C-alpha positions as CSV (number, residue, x, y, z in Angstrom):
1,M,173.2,156.0,19.3
2,S,174.9,156.1,22.7
3,V,173.5,157.9,25.7
4,G,175.4,159.1,28.8
5,Y,174.6,161.2,31.8
6,V,177.2,163.7,33.1
7,L,177.2,164.8,36.7
8,I,179.0,168.2,37.1
9,N,180.4,170.1,40.1
10,V,181.0,173.8,39.6
11,E,182.6,176.7,41.4
12,P,180.2,178.3,43.9
13,G,178.1,181.0,42.2
14,S,178.7,179.7,38.6
15,E,175.8,177.3,38.6
16,F,173.5,179.3,36.3
17,S,176.3,180.3,33.8
18,V,177.5,176.7,33.5
19,F,173.9,175.5,33.2
20,N,173.2,178.1,30.4
21,E,176.3,177.3,28.5
22,T,176.0,173.5,28.7
23,S,172.3,173.7,27.8
24,E,173.2,175.3,24.4
25,L,175.5,172.4,23.4
26,S,174.1,170.6,20.4
27,F,174.7,167.1,21.9
28,V,172.9,167.9,25.2
29,V,169.4,166.5,25.2
30,D,168.4,167.6,28.7
31,A,170.0,169.6,31.5
32,N,168.9,170.1,35.1
33,L,170.3,171.9,38.2
34,L,170.6,169.6,41.2
35,F,170.7,169.8,45.0
36,G,173.1,167.5,46.8
37,D,176.5,166.1,45.9
38,H,176.5,167.4,42.3
39,D,175.4,170.8,40.9
40,L,174.1,169.8,37.4
41,I,173.2,166.7,35.4
42,L,173.3,166.5,31.6
43,K,171.8,163.9,29.3
44,I,174.0,163.6,26.2
45,E,173.8,161.6,23.0
46,A,176.5,160.8,20.5
47,S,177.3,158.1,17.9
48,N,179.3,156.0,20.4
49,M,180.9,156.1,23.9
50,G,184.2,157.3,22.5
51,E,182.5,160.3,21.1
52,I,180.8,161.0,24.4
53,A,184.1,160.8,26.2
54,R,185.6,163.3,23.7
55,L,182.7,165.7,24.0
56,V,182.9,165.7,27.8
57,V,186.6,166.4,27.8
58,D,186.7,168.9,24.9
59,S,183.4,170.7,25.3
60,I,182.2,170.4,28.9
61,R,185.3,170.3,31.1
62,S,186.7,173.3,29.2
63,I,183.8,175.6,30.4
64,D,184.7,178.2,32.9
65,G,183.4,177.2,36.4
66,V,183.4,173.5,35.8
67,L,185.4,171.8,38.6
68,N,184.9,168.1,37.8
69,T,182.6,165.7,35.9
70,K,181.5,162.2,36.3
71,T,180.1,160.4,33.2
72,L,177.6,157.6,33.5
73,A,177.4,155.4,30.4
74,C,174.1,153.9,29.6
75,A,174.1,150.2,28.8
76,E,173.7,149.3,25.2
77,L,171.9,145.9,25.2
């Protein structure tokens, strides 16, 4: 199982709608609104890092209001 964190910037005023929509995705383990450089952070799990990349591109970046994402891959030691 691979784990990643996704930092998300959204259009002003769409924080709650993007938070609600991303929180309902089956691969999202935890979601939090942030203050600072990013608006949301998601903890996601998938079978491998390739799957995490696909989920971010296909399922998160396509949500209305998402401006950009930054995915942090957890080390698999």
